N, C-alpha and C positions, 0 to 999 in steps of 0.2 A: 447805563449812560444813554442819554437821549440825543438823537440826531439834531444838529443845528437847524433852526427853522428859517434859514435864509432862502431866497428864491432859488439859488442853485442847489442847496441842500434838498429843498422840496422837489426840485426837478429830478434829481438823481434818485430820491425816494420813490417817486412814481415809476421811474425806470425799473428799479428792483422789484416793485410790486407787480409791474406788468410782466416780469419774468418769473413770477411765482414765489418770490421770497416773502416770508412773513416778517413782521416788525422786529421780532427777537433776533432773527438771522441778520437782518439789515443792521441793527444796532451793534451786533457782534462784529460785523465786517468793518463798520466805522471805527470800532475800538481797535481792531487789528491794524487798520490803515488810515491814518489821519488825513492823508492826501485825498481820500475819497470825497471829503467835504468840498474840495475845490475843483473837482473834476467836472467837465462839461458833459451833459447827457449825450451830446453828439459823439464825443470821444469814446465814452463807454459803449455806445451802440456800435460804433465802427469797430472797436476791438472785439466785441462780442460776435459780430458778424464774421470777422476774420477768423476767429477761433473755430467757428462753425464751418467756414469755407475750407479749412485745412483738414477736416475730417473728424473733429470732435463732435460726437452726437449731442444734439440739443438737450436731451434728457440728462446728459452728464455735465453740461455747462454750469448749472447752478452749484454743483459740488466742486467743480474746478475753481470757480470764482470765489466761493465762500472760503476755500482753503487758502487762496492767494488773491485777495481783492485788489492788490497792487496792480495786477494784470490790466485792469480796466483804466488805470491812470497813466500807463506808459504810452509813449509816442509810438504809433503804429509803425511808421516807416523808419523811425530812429532805433527802436528796440525790438519789437515783436517780429517783424518781417526778417531783419538780418539774422536773428537767432534761429528762426525756423528754417530759413533757406540754408544757413550754414550746417545745421544738423542734417538737412535733407541731402547735402552734397557728400556726406561721409559714407557713401556706399550703402545707404539705407533707403527703404521705401517710405513714401510720404505717410502712409497710414501708421507706420511705426513711430514716426515723430508725434503724431496725434495721440497715440497710445501712451507714449512717454510723458507727454504734457498732462494727460488725464491722470496719470499715476502720481506725478510730482510737478504740479503747476509752476512751482518756483523756478523751474529750469529756464523759463523764458523771461524771467525777471532779471536774470544775470546778464552781464555784459559779454559780448563776443570777444572783444579785445582784452578785457581785464580778467575774465574767468575761463572762457572756453578755450581760447588759443593757448594760454599757458598750460592748461590741463592737457591738451592734446600734445604739446611739446614735451611735457613731463613723461607721458606714456610712451611717446615715440623714442625718447632717450633710453627707455628701458627695453626697447626692442619689440614693443607691441606692433604687429603688422598694421599697416594703414587700413586694410579692410576690416580689422577688428575694432578699430577705435570707435566708430559710430555705433557698432553693436554693443560695445561695453557701456557706453554712456546712455544709450536708449534702454538697455536692460536694467541698469541701475542709475537712473537720472539724478539721484541724490549726490552722485560723485561731484557734480558741479558746485555743490555747496560746501564741500570739504576743503579745508586749507591744505595747500601743498606742503607748506613748511611744517605745520604742527601736527597734521594728521597723516597725509599720504606718505611723507618721507619716513615717518615712524614705522609704518607698515612695511615699507621697503627695507628699512634697516633691520627689522625683525626677521624678515625672510632671508636676508643676507646672513644673519647670525646663525641660520640653520645650515648655511653652506651653499645657498643658491647664488648664482652669479647674477650681477646686475645687467649683464649684456645678453639678454634673451630669456634666461630661465625664469626670472622674476616676472618679466613681462608676460610669459606664457601662463603663469599662475593667475595673475590679475585678469587676463583676458578670459581665462577659463571660468573663473568664479569672481566677478567684480564685486560681489557682496562682501567679500572678505575685508574690503577697505572700510566697511561701516562698523567693524568691531574694534574694541579697545585692545591694544597689545597687552597692557598690564592686567586688565580684568578678564580677558577671554583667551586670546591667542597664546600668550606665554604660559598661563596655568594649564591649558590643554596640552601644549607640547611637553611640559614637565610631567604631566600625568602619563602621557604616552611613553616617555623615557622610563618612568617608574614601573611600567608593566613589561619592560624588556626591549623596547624598540631602540635600535642603534641610531647614530647620527645619519647614516645612509638611509635607514628606514624612514626617518622623519622627513628627509628630503623627498622620498618617494611619495609619502602622504601628501606633502605640500604640492608636488607637481601633478599628481594624479587624482587626489581626493581632497582638495583644499577645504571643502565644506566640513570635513571632520575636525579641522582645527578650530572651526567656528562654533562648535557645540559646547554646551555647558557641562563641565566635569561632574558636578554634583547631581544635576538633574538627568543627564543622559549617559555619559561615558561610564561613570562608576556603577550605576545600576545595571548596565549591560555587562560589565565585567563581573559583577556579583552573580548575575544570571548564569553566565558561562561557567563560573565556579560551581554553582549548584547543579549544573548539568553533569559535572564530573571531570571537566577539563582541568588539568594541572596548570601551574603558572607558566611553564615553558610552552605548553600547548597553546595557551591563550596568547602568549607573545607571538608564536608562529601564526596563529589565526589572524591577529591584528596586523602583523607585518605583511601577510599574504593577501588579506582583504580588509583594509582599515575600516570600511563602512560597517563591519560587524559590530563596532562599538556605538553606532548611531542608529542602526536599524530598530524598528519597533519590536519590542520583545513579544508583545501579544500578537501582532499581525504578521511578523516576518520570522524572527528567530525560533520562537516556540513551535509554530506549525511545522517548520522544516525539521527541527530536531525530533519532534514526535513522529513525523513521517519516516525519518531515517531509521529510528530505533524500532518503532512499533509495526510499521508496514514493511519497510525494506529489510528489517532484521539485521541491520548493520551496527557496528560499534562506533561510538563517537570518535574513537581514535582515528578513524578513516577521514573524518572531517579535518582533524588537526593536520593531516598530510595533504589535504586538498581544500584550503580555505575558500576557494572560488565556489564551493558548494552553495554558499549563501548568496551568491550572485544570481543563480538561476531561478526562474519562475517555478513556483510549486506546481501549479496546474498544467501549464503549457509544456514544461520540460521534465520536471522530476517525476510527476505522477504518470505522464504519458509514456516516457521511456522505460520506467520501471515496469509498467504493465506489459509493454511490448517484449521486454527481455524475459519477463516471468512466463509469458505465454510460450516462448521458445526454450524455456529452461536454460537461459544463458547466464553465466556468472562472469562478472568483470568488476574492475575497480571503479570508483566514482569518477576519476579523471577520464577513463576510457569511455564511460557512459555519457559524460557531459561535455567533454572538451572538443566538440565539433558541431557543425551545423546539422540540421535534421537530415539532409540528403546524405551526408557522409556517415551519419549514424546508421541510417538504414542500409547503406552499402556495406559498412564495416561488419554488421551482424547478419547480413543476408535477409533483411526483413522487408524488402520491397514488395514481394508477393503477398505476404501476410498483411501489409499495411494498405495495399491497393484494394 
């Protein structure tokens, strides 16, 4: 598609070329946003300068504008400034607003009154603390593009079906992991929860997963959870042991097999000389860092010829660990 050769079209073409855009990129922006053909160069220049003034780096501006060319057509004082100032008042820092816009430029093309205010009211009704509102939206700025009626309400209803209350608990889940609202209930969240039930998790366990590790609900069963389950089976864990592992530390089903699970299991068996049954009794084993905690503490205990359980070894900070086993002198 070729850009109209009107005087105004030619003027805006020169504006884009001056900003480093090639003709292919310019034509693509005109295809995305028909209003560009009628925009005044002065308006585009003014909006470009404003975006730069709020902290968006000039080298990132072409990417921002090419993804949402509509930004250059909007009234500066009618649209852009009100949205930016509203976001900046949500207990956030100005550079965070700039970062959110760079990630999802469409956020400032939406109306404060029609989109942002209803969205904030929706989250407040769910018990999301006021201080968390801005952080949620700036962490996942796509939230502003979701329909409250057809998208967000469905997520809330799903979480309520797990037994979470709408007065606080659901709000905590959403503020803890705002990205959960970008997933489909039918294609992702419900299939994952059904899989977790199938491996032995109770309704209470599922609530714990949602409250403490909501990201687990967002992972693909076929690509991540099922392969991790199969790996644990190959390691020799029985079904009940795997259920205990997942209930005790749900991320065990989404951790990288190659980079996380396998190195820890190998260290446990080959270096520490322990049985995998010990991990079934202490699922938090997979939470601890291999180098900074497991290897270091095992070495210190071995030097003193100390024997203890995994929980005794790992369930405390390093100072308490040294005190518990009288290792201060040796460590100093």
